[in-house]
Residue, then its C-alpha position, 0 to 999 in steps of 0.5 A: x683254527x678252532x682247536x688252537x683257539x680252545x687250546x689257547x683258552x685252556x692253557x695258563x698264562x705262564x705256560x710257554x706253549x700259550x705265548x707261542x699260540x697268542x703269536x700265532x693266533x694274532x697272525x692267523x686269526x681272520x675275525x673276532x666273529x670266529x671266536x665269539x662263535x665258540x660256544x666252548x668259551x664261556x660267556x665270562x671269559x675275557x677273550x669271549x667278551x672281546x670277541x663280542x664287543x669287537x663283532x658288535x662294534x664292526x657290525x654297527x659300522x657296517x650295518x648303517x645302524x650307528x652305535x656310538x656306544x659299541x664303538x666306544x667299548x672297542x677302544x677299551x679293549x686292552x692292548x695285551x688282549x689276543x684281539x687288540x689288533x682288530x680294536x685298532x682296524x675298527x677304530x680306523x675304519x670308524x674315523x674313515x666313515x667320519x672323515x677324520x682321515x688323519x686319525x684313520x691313518x694313525x689307527x691303521x699304522x697302529x696295528x701291529x705288524x705280522x697280525x691279521x689286521x696288518x694285511x689291510x694297512x697297505x690297502x688303507x694307505x693307498x686308499x687315503x693316499x690316492x684319494x688325497x685324503x692324507x693330510x699334509x706332513x703325514x708319513x705315508x708308508x712304502x707299502x702304500x704305493x699303487x704297485x704295492x697292492x694286488x690287482x684285486x686290492x686296487x679294484x676293491x679301492x677304486x670301488x670304495x672310492x667311487x661308491x663313496x662319492x656317489x653315496x655322498x652326492x645322493x645323500x646330499x641330494x636327498x637332504x636338499x629335497x626334504x621339502x618336496x615330496x616328489x623330488x625326495x621320494x624320486x632321489x631316494x628311489x634312485x639311490x635305494x635301487x643302487x645299493x638294495x641288491x648289496x645292502x638291503x638293510x641300508x636301503x631300508x634306513x634311507x627310505x624310512x628316513x625319507x618317510x619320517x621327514x615326510x611324516x613330520x610334515x604330514x601324514x604319508x601320502x598314498x604316493x610315498x607308500x606305493x613308493x616304498x612297496x615298488x621298491x621293497x615289495x608289499x611286506x617291507x613297504x607297508x612295514x617301513x610305512x608302519x614304522x614312520x607312523x607308529x608316533x604320529x599316527x598310531x591308527x594308520x600305523x596299525x593298518x599298515x601293519x596288518x598289511x605287512x603281515x597279510x603280505x608276508x602270509x601271502x609269500x608263503x615263505x613264513x615261519x611261526x616265530x616271525x608270524x607271532x612276532x607280528x601278532x605281538x606288535x599288532x597286539x600291542x599297537x591295537x591295544x593303544x588304538x583302541x584305548x586312545x582313539x575314538x574310531x570311525x565305523x569305517x575304520x573298525x570294519x576295514x580293520x575287521x576285514x584285514x584281521x578276517x583275511x589275516x586269520x583265514x591265511x594263518x588257518x591255511x598255512x597253520x591249520x593246528x592253531x585253533x586261535x583262527x577259528x571262531x573269531x569275535x566280530x570285533x577286530x580288536x578282541x580277534x586280534x587278542x585271540x590270535x595271539x593266544x588270549x582269552x578274550x573277555x566280553x565285548x565292552x560298549x565301544x565309543x564311535x565317532x562320526x565321520x568328519x572331513x579331518x578323519x583318517x584318509x581310509x581310501x589310502x588303504x584300499x589297494 
């Protein structure tokens, strides 16, 4: 298949062989991502642009990260493109998720016959027909009959319908429970456990949304953070808490990022790029917190303890890094040193007295 794609790109539009390859590739090319992975096609080539657009559009539909711009770009694919049938399929899937079932059927039925995406036509027609989602008056092709589907297609169809009903019901319950923290976390926990093995990223997004709703009302509670850690482990549990707190409580978010990095290092399944990415985020957060907040002595000590533990762990895993040795006592200067920066002499820091409304530091004493 790769050789034929390469040959197709090398031929001129008016050559008969290219027209033959066009028909063959439309029939057998099973994914736009295959074209996007061909490094011999220049980035500016129209086929490569279409392949990347379609791959991005399909990813935007399936990874839980809705991207309207990517989906609009899919619709701009020319009908003369080798990958045009995939544009119709992705548009149909988009309409199905948006509950536009009539539009979904129109897109699916519009897929050109004898192309790879056309294999999905009987499946989607049967899916819409058996679920009662095809509007009255729509013409359902004969291929939509249950007899026309293989056993595997039937099982997939039933699985999609059942999963859709369960997820819809669970999301409705989560939205209704926003005002009650315990119910919200318990309901979200049930849904996350159901989908986390098959779609961890979407499960993370569900809990992050819950955290953000709780954060709007008040700061995240100890129970909420513990729920995240129990569902996703310390690394991702703290990371979700950090993401939810960035705009509302940057000082707390910094501590969550430090906890998440420490959990990542404790796993021993690390790489330097990921560690450096963590440190870059932590450095930016620390700079903002240091400039915008009058910090308590307790907060500074806690931050210093976490930074010291992180530096020790990095030193054990990557002993060749000199930045982990002879750290300044000030945690904010220590963070900059861990990021490879030259540390300036320590300025005089404002330290505010602890008051009743101070950050609940016991939340971080795990």
